[in-house]
GUSEFI-746821 format. One record per residue (C-alpha): x, y, z. Coordinates in nm, 4 decimals. Example, Ala and Ser with C-alpha at 12.3 -4.5 7.8 and 13.67 -1.06 7.14 Angstrom:
BEGIN
[[1.2300,-0.4500,0.7800]]
[[1.3670,-0.1060,0.7140]]
***
This chain:
BEGIN
[[-0.3452,-0.4962,-1.1323]]
[[-0.2375,-0.5094,-1.4930]]
[[-0.2281,-0.1894,-1.6856]]
[[-0.2721,-0.1408,-2.0564]]
[[0.0224,0.0914,-2.1179]]
[[0.3900,-0.0033,-2.1198]]
[[0.6363,0.1312,-1.8688]]
[[0.9689,0.2672,-1.9919]]
[[1.2018,-0.0066,-1.8686]]
[[1.5121,0.1833,-1.9764]]
[[1.4294,0.4667,-1.7358]]
[[1.3474,0.2177,-1.4607]]
[[1.6874,0.0505,-1.4974]]
[[1.8545,0.3905,-1.4741]]
[[1.6681,0.4605,-1.1517]]
[[1.7773,0.1240,-1.0092]]
[[2.1416,0.1881,-1.0929]]
[[2.1316,0.5395,-0.9552]]
[[1.9870,0.4241,-0.6232]]
[[2.2064,0.1159,-0.6024]]
[[2.5327,0.3044,-0.6334]]
[[2.4256,0.6177,-0.4528]]
[[2.6915,0.7700,-0.2274]]
[[2.5400,0.8422,0.1147]]
[[2.5008,1.1890,0.2605]]
[[2.7742,1.2072,0.5264]]
[[2.7719,1.4462,0.8219]]
[[2.9719,1.4991,1.1391]]
[[2.9711,1.2427,1.4221]]
[[2.9544,0.9588,1.1683]]
[[2.5977,1.0195,1.0483]]
[[2.5209,0.8755,0.7054]]
[[2.1935,0.8727,0.5134]]
[[2.1325,0.6366,0.2233]]
[[1.8653,0.6662,-0.0428]]
[[1.7203,0.9037,-0.2967]]
[[1.5477,1.2100,-0.1547]]
[[1.2070,1.2450,-0.3176]]
[[0.8392,1.1966,-0.2266]]
[[0.7474,0.8304,-0.1873]]
[[1.0964,0.7086,-0.0982]]
[[1.2387,0.5371,0.2086]]
[[1.5792,0.6379,0.3425]]
[[1.8059,0.4615,0.5909]]
[[2.0294,0.6398,0.8369]]
[[2.3297,0.5075,1.0280]]
[[2.4838,0.6947,1.3183]]
[[2.6737,0.6408,1.6424]]
[[2.6165,0.7485,2.0014]]
[[2.2686,0.8846,1.9337]]
[[2.0369,0.9668,2.2227]]
[[1.7361,1.0929,2.0262]]
[[1.6544,1.1134,1.6545]]
[[1.3724,1.3339,1.5289]]
[[1.2128,1.3871,1.1886]]
[[1.0214,1.7113,1.2242]]
[[0.8251,1.6418,1.5461]]
[[0.8345,1.2605,1.5197]]
[[1.0777,1.0593,1.7328]]
[[1.2404,0.7822,1.5286]]
[[1.3343,0.4346,1.6474]]
[[1.6977,0.3268,1.6250]]
[[1.8908,0.0225,1.7423]]
[[2.2255,-0.0288,1.9158]]
[[2.4079,-0.0290,1.5819]]
[[2.2650,0.3166,1.5055]]
[[2.0277,0.2192,1.2245]]
[[1.7095,0.4207,1.1691]]
[[1.4691,0.4747,0.8812]]
[[1.2339,0.7440,0.7614]]
[[1.0290,0.8085,0.4526]]
[[0.8060,1.0563,0.2767]]
[[0.4539,1.0099,0.1468]]
[[0.3595,1.0168,-0.2209]]
[[0.2369,1.3765,-0.1971]]
[[0.4941,1.5160,0.0482]]
[[0.6503,1.8487,-0.0520]]
[[0.8384,2.1327,0.1103]]
[[1.0850,2.1396,0.3974]]
[[1.1501,1.8695,0.6579]]
[[1.4093,1.8641,0.9348]]
[[1.6110,1.5701,1.0661]]
[[1.7724,1.6201,1.4069]]
[[2.0136,1.3779,1.5758]]
[[2.0967,1.4460,1.9410]]
[[2.4035,1.2629,2.0675]]
[[2.4824,1.1281,2.4130]]
[[2.7078,1.4275,2.4826]]
[[2.4095,1.6566,2.4007]]
[[2.5684,1.7825,2.0803]]
[[2.3380,1.7596,1.7826]]
[[2.3158,1.7728,1.4054]]
[[2.0251,1.9103,1.2044]]
[[1.9658,1.8528,0.8360]]
[[1.7004,2.0262,0.6296]]
[[1.5464,1.8404,0.3381]]
[[1.3547,2.0121,0.0618]]
[[1.1163,1.7886,-0.1334]]
[[1.0136,1.8918,-0.4814]]
[[0.6783,1.7788,-0.6151]]
[[0.7080,1.4406,-0.7863]]
[[0.5370,1.3805,-1.1184]]
[[0.3298,1.0664,-1.1655]]
[[0.1799,0.8923,-1.4625]]
[[-0.1900,0.8584,-1.5382]]
[[-0.2957,0.4971,-1.5855]]
[[-0.6196,0.4178,-1.7664]]
[[-0.7563,0.0676,-1.7224]]
[[-1.0587,-0.0280,-1.9254]]
[[-1.2650,-0.3464,-1.9358]]
[[-1.2503,-0.3687,-1.5562]]
[[-1.5413,-0.5625,-1.4106]]
[[-1.8029,-0.3078,-1.3066]]
[[-1.8294,-0.4534,-0.9560]]
[[-1.4658,-0.3552,-0.8876]]
[[-1.5149,0.0021,-1.0111]]
[[-1.8372,0.0609,-0.8168]]
[[-1.9061,-0.2212,-0.5700]]
[[-2.2648,-0.3487,-0.5526]]
[[-2.4579,-0.2906,-0.2311]]
[[-2.4393,-0.6627,-0.1595]]
[[-2.0591,-0.6333,-0.1234]]
[[-2.0484,-0.3273,0.1028]]
[[-2.0815,-0.5206,0.4282]]
[[-1.7969,-0.7528,0.3267]]
[[-1.5766,-0.4581,0.2267]]
[[-1.6457,-0.2784,0.5563]]
[[-1.5630,-0.5914,0.7583]]
[[-1.2358,-0.6392,0.5702]]
[[-1.1463,-0.2731,0.6202]]
[[-1.1840,-0.3186,0.9974]]
[[-0.9629,-0.6281,0.9841]]
[[-0.6913,-0.4324,0.8054]]
[[-0.7134,-0.1438,1.0518]]
[[-0.6875,-0.3883,1.3413]]
[[-0.3775,-0.5501,1.1881]]
[[-0.2150,-0.2127,1.1200]]
[[-0.2598,-0.1084,1.4832]]
[[0.0388,-0.3353,1.5483]]
[[0.2641,-0.1283,1.3233]]
[[0.5295,0.0476,1.5296]]
[[0.5264,-0.2039,1.8130]]
[[0.8044,-0.4125,1.6593]]
[[1.1119,-0.2330,1.7933]]
[[1.3682,-0.4435,1.6084]]
[[1.4894,-0.3577,1.2552]]
[[1.4358,-0.7012,1.1020]]
[[1.5072,-0.5513,0.7599]]
[[1.8819,-0.5173,0.8218]]
[[1.9541,-0.8318,0.6188]]
[[1.8540,-0.6252,0.3147]]
[[1.5756,-0.6162,0.0565]]
[[1.5026,-0.8232,-0.2532]]
[[1.2531,-0.8127,-0.5357]]
[[0.9671,-1.0488,-0.4396]]
[[0.9413,-1.2315,-0.7740]]
[[1.1812,-1.3237,-1.0500]]
[[1.1244,-1.1831,-1.3972]]
[[0.8061,-1.0239,-1.5206]]
[[0.7176,-0.6786,-1.6503]]
[[0.6068,-0.3802,-1.4469]]
[[0.2491,-0.3226,-1.5589]]
[[0.1512,-0.0751,-1.2885]]
[[0.3754,0.1881,-1.1316]]
[[0.3766,0.3538,-0.7927]]
[[0.1865,0.6783,-0.7531]]
[[0.0038,0.6692,-1.0863]]
[[-0.3461,0.8151,-1.0970]]
[[-0.5878,0.5307,-1.1675]]
[[-0.8789,0.5811,-1.4065]]
[[-1.0906,0.2651,-1.4156]]
[[-1.3407,0.2392,-1.7000]]
[[-1.3238,0.6175,-1.7233]]
[[-1.3842,0.6712,-1.3484]]
[[-1.1018,0.8477,-1.1551]]
[[-0.9910,0.6441,-0.8518]]
[[-0.7237,0.6670,-0.5826]]
[[-0.3561,0.6656,-0.6855]]
[[-0.1822,0.3309,-0.7160]]
[[0.0176,0.2775,-0.3975]]
[[0.2475,0.0021,-0.5180]]
[[0.3824,-0.1660,-0.8289]]
[[0.2251,-0.4464,-1.0319]]
[[0.4475,-0.7183,-1.1740]]
[[0.3095,-0.9321,-1.4565]]
[[0.4223,-1.2890,-1.3906]]
[[0.2548,-1.6272,-1.4554]]
[[0.0108,-1.7855,-1.2161]]
[[0.1766,-1.9909,-0.9396]]
[[0.5038,-1.7950,-0.9576]]
[[0.6572,-1.8113,-0.6062]]
[[0.6460,-1.4831,-0.4145]]
[[0.9252,-1.4199,-0.1638]]
[[0.9376,-1.1924,0.1387]]
[[1.1183,-0.8716,0.0428]]
[[1.2840,-0.8632,0.3859]]
[[1.2619,-1.0464,0.7156]]
[[0.9631,-0.9683,0.9348]]
[[0.6403,-1.0733,1.1045]]
[[0.3174,-1.1531,0.9193]]
[[0.0569,-0.9125,1.0572]]
[[-0.2225,-1.0626,0.8492]]
[[-0.2509,-1.3373,0.5912]]
[[-0.5928,-1.2660,0.4427]]
[[-0.8153,-1.4904,0.2377]]
[[-1.0613,-1.3895,-0.0315]]
[[-1.0772,-1.0157,0.0449]]
[[-1.2936,-0.8213,-0.2001]]
[[-1.0161,-0.6001,-0.3357]]
[[-0.6958,-0.7670,-0.2114]]
[[-0.7953,-1.1267,-0.2769]]
[[-0.5543,-1.3557,-0.0925]]
[[-0.2736,-1.1416,0.0471]]
[[0.0038,-1.1022,0.3038]]
[[0.1029,-0.7977,0.5117]]
[[0.4508,-0.8122,0.6715]]
[[0.5920,-0.5892,0.9465]]
[[0.9698,-0.5411,0.9137]]
[[1.0102,-0.3266,1.2250]]
[[1.0483,0.0473,1.2916]]
[[0.7142,0.1119,1.1151]]
[[0.8085,-0.0415,0.7794]]
[[0.5577,-0.2810,0.6188]]
[[0.5199,-0.4472,0.2806]]
[[0.2068,-0.5984,0.1298]]
[[0.1573,-0.8597,-0.1431]]
[[-0.1828,-0.8985,-0.3112]]
[[-0.3827,-1.1305,-0.5387]]
[[-0.2228,-1.4629,-0.4435]]
[[-0.3653,-1.7870,-0.5717]]
[[-0.2378,-1.9666,-0.2597]]
[[-0.0796,-1.8523,0.0647]]
[[0.2233,-2.0170,0.2203]]
[[0.2171,-1.8385,0.5591]]
[[-0.0355,-1.7525,0.8278]]
[[-0.0950,-1.4558,1.0564]]
[[0.1703,-1.4335,1.3284]]
[[0.4431,-1.6188,1.1379]]
[[0.7970,-1.4820,1.1289]]
[[0.9639,-1.4980,0.7883]]
[[1.3151,-1.4513,0.6607]]
[[1.4101,-1.2519,0.3534]]
[[1.3538,-1.4800,0.0542]]
[[1.1047,-1.7147,0.2211]]
[[0.8186,-1.8117,-0.0119]]
[[0.5036,-1.6521,0.1308]]
[[0.2616,-1.7448,-0.1472]]
[[0.2026,-1.8003,-0.5164]]
[[0.0834,-1.5534,-0.7793]]
[[-0.2822,-1.5558,-0.8754]]
[[-0.5585,-1.3162,-0.9777]]
[[-0.7850,-1.3097,-0.6729]]
[[-0.9611,-0.9877,-0.5723]]
[[-0.9548,-0.6862,-0.8044]]
[[-0.7276,-0.8210,-1.0758]]
[[-0.7558,-0.8420,-1.4528]]
[[-0.5050,-1.1267,-1.4817]]
[[-0.2318,-1.3101,-1.2890]]
[[0.0138,-1.0666,-1.1332]]
[[0.1623,-0.9508,-0.8049]]
[[0.0762,-0.6181,-0.6475]]
[[0.3648,-0.5212,-0.4184]]
[[0.3327,-0.2234,-0.1873]]
[[0.5124,-0.0634,0.1065]]
[[0.4420,0.1837,0.3854]]
[[0.6379,0.3553,0.6595]]
[[0.3677,0.3915,0.9229]]
[[0.0921,0.5629,0.7192]]
[[0.3289,0.7039,0.4565]]
[[0.2852,0.5473,0.1126]]
[[0.6288,0.4302,-0.0013]]
[[0.7453,0.3261,-0.3476]]
[[0.8612,-0.0348,-0.2932]]
[[1.1236,0.0059,-0.5649]]
[[1.3003,0.2568,-0.3393]]
[[1.3809,-0.0316,-0.1030]]
[[1.5884,-0.2199,-0.3550]]
[[1.8856,0.0150,-0.3573]]
[[1.9199,0.0359,0.0195]]
[[2.1403,-0.2682,0.0622]]
[[2.4386,-0.0306,0.0770]]
[[2.3168,0.0947,0.4125]]
[[2.2683,-0.2452,0.5655]]
[[2.6274,-0.3613,0.5978]]
[[2.6412,-0.1526,0.9125]]
[[2.7526,-0.3940,1.1803]]
[[3.1166,-0.3564,1.0730]]
[[3.1195,0.0215,1.0493]]
***
């Protein structure tokens, strides 16, 4: 969705560079963690000889190369504990302290009234689509292969960020849920590429809010979503490679103009998709 205020691109570039060249946290037994520790971010870990990996009370998936991921929701704060138990029963624990993250307020006016408060005639359609999404998301976590290890890319070339992750949305003066992705203002029919390799959990058509959209499972609980397509280039169940064209930008669903809404989740945690872009450093792990 397009917003009416400009984002500070200079600060965004600084964030990109900071993440991109971030030195990993390094611990004993060869454990490394890549990423920026803050609410809404995804991190990637690489270790060797692990038997069990826990984040708080949640057991994390990892593959034979020792790759695992974890992330924190938009509103996560306080202390969290990562524990890696090795095959020899030795273990490492790492405490993380998350400070509250500040988010912008985004006011969008001149939104069609039906998208601020849906008419009764649309409620049945919205409820049906919500069930379809819940059904698709039940598959999240079943893909036990980290298909994302070929890295992450930005899904479109060029364009301005017109909506930022985590911002409080006020539509026509009515407070709504926070924005759980980023909006990129690009022309209609701009090709949209898969951010990383994965499986299409749902390729939806003409949803009330999402319009035409694609939800991709990248394994280990990581998903990305792409909304408001004019045309889709994939179907439910397809496997895609990083960089494959999955659709073309449009303004279907709740959109004020042509743009791409790009979002990410780790299981049910709302993740800033921009935090994925600096994690390529962690993904050259096969040779470590």
